[in-house]
C-alpha positions in Angstrom: 9.8 2.1 17.0 11.7 -0.8 15.2 11.3 -0.2 11.4 14.2 0.4 9.1 12.7 3.3 7.1 11.7 6.6 8.5 8.5 8.6 7.6 9.3 12.0 6.4 5.9 13.5 6.1 4.1 14.2 9.3 0.5 12.6 10.3 0.6 9.5 8.4 -2.3 7.4 9.9 -2.3 3.8 9.2 -3.7 0.7 11.0 -5.2 3.0 13.7 -1.7 4.4 14.4 -0.4 7.9 13.9 3.3 8.3 12.6 5.0 11.6 12.7 8.1 12.8 10.7 11.1 10.8 11.9 9.2 7.8 13.2 10.2 4.3 12.0 7.0 2.2 11.8 7.2 -1.6 12.3 7.2 -3.6 9.0 3.4 -4.5 9.3 2.6 -0.7 9.3 5.3 0.3 6.9 4.1 -2.0 4.3 0.6 -0.3 4.4 2.1 3.1 3.8 1.9 3.2 0.0 2.0 7.0 -0.6 5.6 8.0 -1.8 5.2 11.3 -0.1 4.9 9.7 3.3 8.5 8.6 2.7 9.7 11.9 1.3 9.9 11.4 -2.1 8.5 9.9 -5.3 9.7 6.2 -4.7 7.1 3.9 -3.5 7.3 2.5 0.1 8.8 -0.7 -0.8 11.3 0.6 -3.5 14.3 -0.3 -1.3 13.0 -3.9 -1.6 13.1 -3.9 -5.4 9.2 -3.1 -5.6 7.5 -0.6 -7.6 4.3 0.0 -5.6 1.2 -1.5 -7.1 1.9 -0.9 -10.7 5.3 -2.9 -10.3 3.4 -5.8 -8.7 1.9 -9.0 -10.7 -1.9 -9.6 -10.6 -1.5 -12.7 -8.5 0.4 -10.7 -6.0 -2.3 -7.9 -5.9 -4.8 -10.5 -5.6 -3.0 -12.1 -2.6 -2.8 -8.6 -0.8 -6.6 -8.0 -1.6 -7.5 -11.4 -0.1 -5.2 -10.8 2.8 -7.1 -7.4 3.4 -10.6 -9.3 2.9 -11.5 -7.1 0.1 -14.1 -8.4 -2.5 -13.1 -7.1 -5.9 -15.6 -6.9 -8.7 -14.2 -7.5 -12.1 -14.5 -5.1 -15.2 -12.8 -7.4 -17.7 -14.1 -9.6 -20.3 -16.9 -11.8 -18.7 -16.5 -9.9 -15.5 -13.1 -11.2 -14.9 -10.8 -9.3 -12.4 -8.1 -7.4 -14.0 -5.1 -5.5 -12.5 -6.6 -2.3 -12.7 -9.7 -3.5 -10.6 -7.2 -4.9 -8.0 -5.2 -1.7 -7.8 -8.3 0.4 -7.5 -9.6 -1.7 -4.7 -6.3 -1.6 -2.8 -5.9 2.3 -3.3 -9.3 2.8 -2.2 -8.7 0.6 1.0 -5.4 2.7 1.5 -7.5 5.7 1.3 -10.2 4.5 3.7 -7.4 3.7 6.1 -5.6 7.2 6.0 
């Protein structure tokens, strides 16, 4: 596999593919693996790129990711506005459903 990072946990299932310990998923799959334990520590999957998982991303970045995945997010903010917590919850639920 062509990715730079290696999965340290076994049985990481993402995007219809199973990755075992030592596998290096291609970037398109690695970007979807957000559980820090899959990478063998407490750092998020994108930590080596300066990211901090969903918590470190801005609302517009989270909204773009939700749109890319085709997620419809209901807002819980004032006047039904979508807030960061709504986007994070939707993305995490989508990650769990994909696992």
